[in-house]
C-alpha positions as CSV (number, residue, x, y, z in Angstrom):
1,M,9.9,-0.1,23.9
2,A,6.5,1.4,23.3
3,G,3.6,-1.0,23.7
4,G,5.4,-3.3,26.1
5,Q,8.7,-4.9,26.9
6,S,10.5,-6.9,24.3
7,S,11.1,-10.6,24.7
8,A,12.7,-13.5,22.8
9,R,9.5,-13.7,20.8
10,G,9.5,-10.0,20.0
11,P,7.8,-6.9,21.5
12,K,4.3,-7.2,23.0
13,R,1.3,-6.3,20.9
14,L,0.8,-2.5,20.7
15,L,-2.2,-1.5,22.8
16,R,-5.2,-0.1,20.9
17,A,-5.4,3.3,22.6
18,G,-1.8,4.2,21.9
19,Y,-2.0,2.7,18.4
20,E,-5.1,4.7,17.5
21,R,-3.7,8.0,18.9
22,E,-0.3,7.7,17.1
23,L,-2.0,6.4,13.9
24,F,-4.2,9.5,13.8
25,R,-1.2,11.8,14.4
26,L,0.7,10.1,11.6
27,Q,-2.3,10.3,9.2
28,A,-2.4,14.0,9.8
29,E,1.3,14.2,8.8
30,L,0.4,12.2,5.7
31,V,-2.1,14.8,4.7
32,K,0.6,17.4,5.1
33,V,2.8,15.3,2.8
34,Q,0.0,15.2,0.3
35,E,-0.4,18.9,0.3
36,W,3.4,19.3,-0.2
37,V,3.4,16.8,-3.0
38,R,0.6,18.7,-4.7
39,A,2.0,22.2,-4.2
40,E,5.6,21.3,-5.2
41,G,4.7,19.0,-8.1
42,V,6.4,16.0,-6.5
43,R,6.0,12.5,-7.8
44,L,5.9,9.9,-5.0
45,V,5.7,6.1,-5.4
46,V,5.4,3.7,-2.5
47,L,5.7,0.0,-3.1
48,F,4.1,-2.5,-0.7
49,E,5.5,-6.0,-1.0
50,G,5.9,-9.0,1.3
51,R,4.6,-12.4,2.4
52,D,1.0,-13.3,1.7
53,A,-1.2,-12.2,4.7
54,A,1.6,-9.9,6.0
55,G,-0.7,-6.9,6.3
56,K,0.2,-4.9,3.2
57,G,-3.4,-4.2,2.3
58,S,-4.5,-3.1,5.7
59,T,-1.5,-0.8,5.9
60,I,-2.3,0.7,2.5
61,K,-5.9,1.4,3.7
62,R,-4.5,3.4,6.7
63,V,-2.1,5.3,4.6
64,A,-4.8,6.3,2.1
65,E,-7.7,6.8,4.6
66,Y,-7.6,10.6,4.8
67,L,-5.8,11.4,1.5
68,N,-7.5,13.0,-1.5
69,P,-8.1,10.2,-4.1
70,R,-7.4,12.8,-6.8
71,V,-3.9,13.1,-5.5
72,A,-3.2,9.7,-3.9
73,R,-4.3,6.5,-5.6
74,I,-3.8,2.8,-5.1
75,A,-2.5,0.7,-8.0
76,A,-3.3,-3.0,-7.7
77,L,-2.9,-4.5,-11.1
78,P,-4.5,-7.8,-12.1
79,A,-2.8,-10.6,-13.9
80,P,-1.4,-9.4,-17.2
81,T,-3.5,-9.9,-20.4
82,E,-2.2,-11.9,-23.3
83,R,-1.2,-8.7,-25.0
84,E,0.6,-7.4,-21.9
85,R,2.6,-10.6,-21.7
86,T,4.2,-9.7,-25.0
87,Q,5.2,-6.2,-23.8
88,W,8.4,-5.1,-22.0
89,Y,7.8,-6.4,-18.5
90,F,7.9,-3.0,-16.9
91,Q,5.6,-1.4,-19.5
92,R,2.2,-1.7,-17.8
93,Y,3.7,-0.5,-14.5
94,V,5.2,2.6,-16.2
95,A,1.6,3.5,-17.2
96,E,0.7,3.7,-13.5
97,L,3.5,6.0,-12.4
98,P,2.4,9.4,-11.0
99,A,2.5,12.8,-12.8
100,A,3.6,15.9,-11.0
101,G,1.6,16.4,-7.7
102,E,0.5,12.8,-7.4
103,I,1.1,9.8,-5.1
104,V,0.8,6.2,-6.2
105,L,0.6,3.3,-3.7
106,F,1.4,0.0,-5.3
107,D,-0.4,-2.9,-3.7
108,R,2.3,-5.3,-5.2
109,S,4.3,-4.0,-8.1
110,W,6.8,-5.0,-10.7
111,Y,8.4,-7.2,-8.0
112,N,5.8,-9.8,-8.8
113,R,8.4,-11.2,-11.1
114,A,10.9,-11.6,-8.3
115,G,8.4,-13.4,-6.1
116,V,5.2,-15.1,-7.1
117,E,5.9,-15.4,-10.8
118,H,9.3,-16.9,-10.2
119,V,8.2,-19.3,-7.4
120,M,5.0,-20.4,-9.1
121,G,6.6,-20.9,-12.5
122,F,4.6,-18.0,-14.2
123,C,7.9,-16.8,-15.8
124,T,11.0,-18.6,-17.1
125,D,14.3,-18.6,-15.3
126,E,15.7,-16.4,-18.1
127,E,12.9,-13.8,-17.6
128,H,13.5,-13.9,-13.8
129,Q,17.3,-13.3,-14.3
130,R,16.6,-10.5,-16.8
131,F,14.3,-8.8,-14.3
132,L,17.0,-8.9,-11.5
133,R,19.4,-7.3,-14.0
134,Q,17.0,-4.7,-15.3
135,C,15.2,-3.7,-12.2
136,P,18.0,-1.7,-10.6
137,L,18.6,0.1,-13.9
138,F,14.8,0.8,-14.2
139,E,14.6,2.2,-10.7
140,R,17.8,4.2,-11.1
141,M,16.2,5.9,-14.1
142,L,13.0,6.7,-12.1
143,V,15.0,8.2,-9.2
144,E,17.4,10.2,-11.6
145,D,14.3,11.6,-13.2
146,G,13.2,13.1,-9.8
147,L,10.7,10.5,-8.7
148,L,10.6,9.7,-5.0
149,L,10.6,5.9,-4.6
150,R,10.0,4.1,-1.3
151,K,10.0,0.2,-1.1
152,Y,8.7,-1.7,1.9
153,W,8.8,-5.5,2.4
154,F,6.4,-6.8,5.1
155,S,7.7,-9.9,6.9
156,I,5.9,-12.4,9.2
157,S,6.7,-15.8,10.6
158,Q,5.5,-19.1,9.2
159,A,3.2,-19.7,12.2
160,E,1.6,-16.2,12.0
161,Q,1.1,-16.5,8.2
162,E,-0.7,-19.8,8.6
163,R,-2.8,-18.5,11.4
164,R,-4.0,-15.5,9.3
165,L,-4.6,-17.6,6.3
166,R,-6.7,-20.2,8.3
167,K,-8.7,-17.3,9.8
168,R,-9.4,-15.9,6.3
169,A,-10.6,-19.4,5.2
170,V,-13.5,-19.4,7.7
171,D,-14.3,-15.7,7.5
172,P,-17.0,-15.0,4.8
173,M,-16.0,-11.3,4.8
174,R,-12.4,-12.0,3.9
175,R,-12.7,-15.4,2.1
176,W,-12.3,-13.5,-1.2
177,K,-8.7,-12.7,-0.3
178,L,-7.7,-16.4,-0.5
179,S,-6.5,-17.8,-3.8
180,R,-4.7,-21.0,-4.9
181,V,-1.5,-18.9,-4.9
182,D,-2.1,-17.8,-1.4
183,L,-2.5,-21.3,-0.2
184,E,0.6,-22.4,-2.0
185,S,2.6,-19.8,0.0
186,I,2.4,-22.2,3.0
187,A,3.9,-25.2,1.2
188,R,6.4,-23.0,-0.6
189,W,7.7,-21.0,2.3
190,E,11.4,-21.8,1.7
191,E,11.1,-21.2,-2.0
192,Y,9.6,-17.7,-1.3
193,S,12.4,-17.1,1.2
194,R,15.1,-17.9,-1.4
195,A,13.4,-15.8,-4.0
196,R,13.2,-12.9,-1.5
197,D,16.9,-13.2,-0.7
198,L,17.8,-13.1,-4.4
199,M,15.6,-10.1,-4.9
200,L,17.1,-8.2,-2.0
201,A,20.6,-9.0,-3.1
202,A,20.0,-7.7,-6.6
203,T,17.7,-4.7,-6.0
204,D,18.6,-3.2,-2.6
205,T,20.5,-0.3,-4.0
206,A,21.8,3.0,-2.8
207,E,19.3,4.8,-5.1
208,A,16.3,2.6,-4.2
209,P,16.9,0.8,-0.9
210,W,14.5,-1.7,0.6
211,Y,13.0,-1.2,4.1
212,L,11.8,-4.3,5.9
213,V,8.8,-4.1,8.1
214,E,8.3,-6.7,10.9
215,S,4.6,-7.5,10.8
216,E,3.9,-10.1,13.5
217,D,1.8,-7.3,15.1
218,K,-0.2,-5.5,12.4
219,R,-0.7,-2.4,14.5
220,R,3.0,-2.0,15.2
221,A,3.8,-2.7,11.5
222,R,1.4,0.1,10.3
223,I,2.8,2.6,12.8
224,N,6.4,1.8,12.0
225,M,5.9,1.8,8.3
226,I,4.0,5.1,8.2
227,A,6.4,6.8,10.6
228,H,9.3,5.8,8.4
229,L,7.6,7.0,5.2
230,V,6.8,10.4,6.8
231,S,10.3,10.8,8.2
232,S,11.9,9.9,4.8
233,V,10.1,12.5,2.8
234,P,11.5,16.1,2.9
235,Y,8.1,17.7,3.1
236,Q,7.2,21.1,4.6
237,E,3.8,22.1,5.9
238,V,2.0,24.1,3.2
239,P,-0.2,26.9,4.6
240,L,-3.8,26.4,3.5
241,P,-5.9,29.4,2.5
242,A,-8.6,30.5,4.9
243,L,-12.1,29.3,3.9
244,D,-15.0,31.6,4.7
245,L,-18.5,30.3,4.1
246,P,-20.6,32.9,2.2
247,P,-23.7,34.2,3.8
248,R,-26.9,32.3,3.0
249,P,-29.1,34.5,0.7
250,P,-32.7,35.2,1.6
251,P,-35.4,32.9,0.2
252,A,-36.3,33.7,-3.5
253,G,-39.6,31.8,-3.8
254,Y,-38.3,28.2,-4.5
255,R,-40.7,25.5,-3.7
256,R,-39.6,21.9,-3.4
257,P,-41.7,19.3,-5.4
258,P,-43.9,17.0,-3.4
259,R,-42.0,14.1,-1.8
260,D,-44.2,11.5,-3.5
261,A,-42.8,12.6,-6.9
262,F,-39.6,10.8,-6.1
263,C,-38.5,7.3,-5.2
264,Y,-36.6,7.2,-1.8
265,V,-34.7,4.3,-0.4
266,P,-36.6,2.5,2.4
267,D,-35.8,3.5,5.9
268,H,-34.0,0.3,6.9
269,A,-32.4,2.1,9.8
270,A,-35.9,2.4,11.4
271,S,-36.0,-1.4,11.9
272,L,-32.8,-1.5,13.9
């Protein structure tokens, strides 16, 4: 297996050199997917779900890194407002769906109701059951309307999740990622496991199957997820038009105003 031999604890961590080389190749393929989506008027939705600290956000960053933000955008909705709580549950997510020639990457999605809302008591049991009944119907309508839907669940062990959360707690650059709900995920591990099992049983359908991503090694998870996404989309490379820079015209008498007429940022780099 690439990156090292497998063991009872899983494959070895993917080495950085091989990871970066393959990541760049896959990102180049994602750009081709983007151009195909734009040229053919395709609507592509990718859902990123999974355990807290499982690496969803970092994977989304790698997927979107070289894509045109006018074509591919990230949807990460905040908690619903009082008004949104009175709407049909799927309503605010429908507003985020792509038009022709667009890609939407959902950093968590309507599956909040199957996970955190259910486990933390943010919805009633009746609302949870209604979601499990309606979700396959909702997704079937999306797919029947021609939308390409891909659903990924990122999974990690208890020990690895706790290690990552503890690391965030002492890292001032990532401390903002921790919330009360994130910390609760440690104590409620089994509750989240049961909720995931119910969700998969109800919503892993032929029209919109789930794909599970083992994420003990973030590098391996990113490579595996992106490779699967690229392989699952029936894209073709779109020839790009040749771009020729026009010749620079001769000077026509323009004179730049004096530098002291403007305010420049200080040269902080000079102090390094």
